[in-house]
N, C-alpha and C positions, 0 to 999 in steps of 0.2 A: 640680309640675304633672302632670296625668294625660295619657295619650296622646290622649284624646278632646279635650283642649283645643287640640291642634295640627291638628285636622282642618279642612281648607279645603273648604267646600261647592263642588262643581263640577257645574254643570248641563249637560245635553246641549248647550245653546246655547254655553256657554263652551268646551266640549270641541271641538265641530265648527268653530266660528269660530276657535279657537286653532290647530287643525290648518291651516286656510287661511292664517293669519298665519305659521305655521312654514314653509310652502312658500316664502314670500318670503325668509325667512332662509336656507333651503337653496339657493335660487337665487343669492343674493349669495355664499354660501360657495363654491358650485360655480364661479361665474364668477371669483371672486378666486383660487381654487385653480388653475384652469386658466391664469390669467394669470401666476401666480407659479411654478407647478411644471410647467406644460406638459402636464398630464394631468387627466382627470376623476377626482374622488375616488371611490375604490372600497374595498370590504372585501377580505378575504383569500379566496382560492379555497378551497372546501371540497370534500371527497370526498363523493360521493353514497352514503348508506348503502344496503345491499342491501335492507333492508325498505321503503325508499321508492322502489324502482324503478318505472318507468312501468307495468310489468305488474302490480304489486301495488296500484296506485292504484285507487280507486273509479271505476268507469266514468262515473258521473254527474258527477264533478268534473273530468273530463278536458276539455282544450281542444285546439285544433289545435296549439298550441305544445308541448303535453305530449308529443306523438309525436316531437318533435325533441330531447327531453331526452337527455343522455348516458346510456350504459349504466352499471349498477352498477359501482363501482370506479373509473370515470373521474373526473377532477377537473372540476368545473364552473367556468365563467367567474365571477369575483367579481361580486357585486351592486354596482351603482354608484348614486350619488345620483340620476342620471337615471332609473334603473329604479324607485327608490323614489318619485320625483316622479310618474312616469307611473302607478304603482300607486295613489297617493293620489288623483290626478285621476280615474282610472277609478272608484274606489270612491265618491268624492263625486259623480260624475256619475250613478251608479246609485242614490244615496241618495234616498229619497222621504220627506221629512219631512211631518208632519201640517200641513195648511194652517191658517192662522189666526194663529200667532204672528208677530210682527214680524220676528224673526230669520230666518225662512225666506225672506222676500222679500229681506232683506239678503244672504243666502247666494246666492240665484239672480241678483240684479241687480248686486251689487258684488263679492262674494268669488270666485265661480266664474270670471268673466271675468279677474280678476287672477290667479287660480291658473293658468288656461290660458296666460296671458301669461308667467308665470314658467317654466312647463315649456317653452314655445316659446323663451324666451331661452336656457335651458340647451342646448336642442337646437341652436339657431343658433350658440351659442358653441362647442359641440363640433364642429359642422360646420366652422366657421372654423378651429378648431385642427387638425382632421384634414386638411382640404383645403388651406386657405391657409397653414397653419403649415408645411407641407412645402415651400412655395415660397420661404420666407425662410431664409437661412443661419443656422446655429446661432449664438446670441449677437447677432443683429441688433437694433439699436436705431434709432429714428427720428433723423434728422439734426437736431440742436438748434443747430448753428452758424449757421444763417442767421436773418435777421430774420423770415422767414415762420413762421407758426404750424405746428407739426408735425401731420401728419394721423395720427390714431390711430383705429382702428376701435373703435366702441362697440357695445354690445349692449343 
């Protein structure tokens, strides 16, 4: 078989709606990881290359947060799944699709509210882990000895 025989046609509709679906999977992954490992999934910290320092960046592309970037040679905080989810949400909220196709209304009425919910759930889970997690002793488990149903926080 030729390489062309393996090509899967991917429409803009498939791509954008697939990204929205992926955010739900990232939310589940994040919450599960925080529940089992006690921390938000993140990448490794990378050093900032000198050529990409804030002074060398194009002025038109700078944002308020760029002025807070570490100086060249300093190590950056690793990127987290929450950072990625927020970035995806921001980009899709700025996305202006041509009106008319059915999938645009599906994106605006169904997918975007769910995407926002997914980001909110990860934020709330991280909040609970950061603030409330420190209130519990290490290794704490709900009391399962009584006949009462154990109270477990859900997100």
